[in-house]
C-alpha positions as CSV (number, residue, x, y, z in Angstrom):
1,K,77.2,76.9,112.6
2,C,74.9,73.9,112.9
3,P,75.3,72.3,109.5
4,V,73.3,69.3,108.3
5,Q,72.9,67.7,104.9
6,S,69.2,68.5,104.8
7,F,67.3,70.8,107.1
8,D,65.9,69.1,110.2
9,P,63.7,71.3,112.5
10,S,64.4,69.0,115.6
11,F,68.2,69.4,115.0
12,A,67.7,73.2,114.6
13,D,65.8,73.3,117.9
14,S,68.7,71.7,119.7
15,C,71.1,74.1,118.0
16,R,69.0,77.3,118.9
17,G,70.5,77.7,122.4
18,Y,74.0,77.4,121.0
19,L,73.3,80.1,118.4
20,R,71.7,82.4,121.0
21,E,74.8,82.0,123.2
22,E,77.2,82.7,120.4
23,M,75.2,85.8,119.2
24,A,75.3,87.1,122.8
25,E,79.1,86.5,123.1
26,T,80.2,87.7,119.6
27,E,77.6,90.5,119.2
28,P,77.6,90.3,115.4
29,S,76.7,93.4,113.5
30,F,74.5,91.4,111.1
31,L,73.5,87.9,110.1
32,I,73.0,86.3,106.7
33,I,70.6,83.3,106.7
34,L,71.5,80.9,103.9
35,G,68.7,78.9,102.4
36,L,64.9,78.9,102.4
37,D,64.4,76.2,105.0
38,A,66.7,77.9,107.5
39,A,65.1,81.3,106.8
40,R,61.6,79.9,107.3
41,Y,62.6,78.3,110.5
42,M,64.5,81.3,111.9
43,L,61.8,83.8,110.9
44,R,58.8,81.5,111.6
45,T,57.3,82.1,108.2
46,D,56.3,80.0,105.1
47,A,57.0,82.8,102.7
48,P,58.8,82.1,99.4
49,M,62.4,83.1,99.0
50,A,61.5,85.9,96.6
51,D,59.5,87.5,99.5
52,L,62.4,87.2,101.9
53,M,65.2,88.6,99.8
54,K,66.1,92.4,99.8
55,K,64.5,92.9,103.2
56,V,65.9,93.5,106.7
57,F,64.7,91.2,109.5
58,H,65.8,91.4,113.2
59,I,66.8,88.4,115.2
60,N,67.7,89.3,118.8
61,H,67.9,92.9,117.6
62,I,70.5,91.9,115.0
63,P,69.8,93.0,111.4
64,S,69.4,89.8,109.4
65,F,69.2,89.0,105.7
66,V,68.1,86.0,103.8
67,T,69.7,84.6,100.6
68,P,69.6,81.3,98.8
69,S,72.1,78.7,99.8
70,L,74.8,77.5,97.5
71,E,72.8,74.3,97.0
72,E,69.8,76.3,95.9
73,Y,71.9,78.4,93.5
74,A,73.5,75.2,92.1
75,A,70.0,73.8,91.5
76,D,68.8,77.0,89.8
77,P,71.6,79.2,88.2
78,S,68.9,81.7,87.2
79,L,69.1,82.9,90.8
80,R,72.5,84.5,90.0
81,I,71.1,88.0,89.3
82,P,68.6,88.0,92.2
83,I,71.3,86.9,94.6
84,W,73.7,89.6,93.3
85,E,70.9,92.2,93.7
86,N,70.3,90.9,97.2
87,F,73.9,91.3,98.2
88,L,73.9,94.8,96.7
89,F,70.9,95.5,99.0
90,I,72.8,94.1,102.0
91,R,75.9,96.2,101.1
92,D,73.7,99.4,100.8
93,F,72.0,98.7,104.1
94,L,75.3,98.1,105.9
95,S,76.9,101.2,104.5
96,S,73.9,103.4,105.3
97,G,74.3,102.9,109.1
98,K,70.5,102.8,109.4
99,D,68.3,100.3,111.1
100,T,66.0,99.9,108.1
101,L,66.2,100.8,104.4
C-alpha cells in the first residue's frame, strides 16, 4: 500500500499510521509481507528470509506471513520451490482455522 522503488525506513515510518488505520477499518483475516526489507521492518528483526518463511507472525493480532517479493524472485529464480512451499504453508494455515500451525 505504500510502494517505493527501494525500501526506505523513513518512508515506512510515515506510512505506518496509514497502514494501522487501514487494518483497523478493513479487519483483514491475514497479511502477506512481500520482501525481506519490508519483513525485517515490520517484524523488527534482522533474520534472513529462510528463517521468516513458513512461519506465522502476528501484527496487530492479524496472522501475517513473509514471502520474497517479485523483485527478489526475479533476481533468484531458485526461490521458485521455496516460495511455492511457503504458499502451501499459508494455504494450510488458512484452511486449518487455527491461530498457529
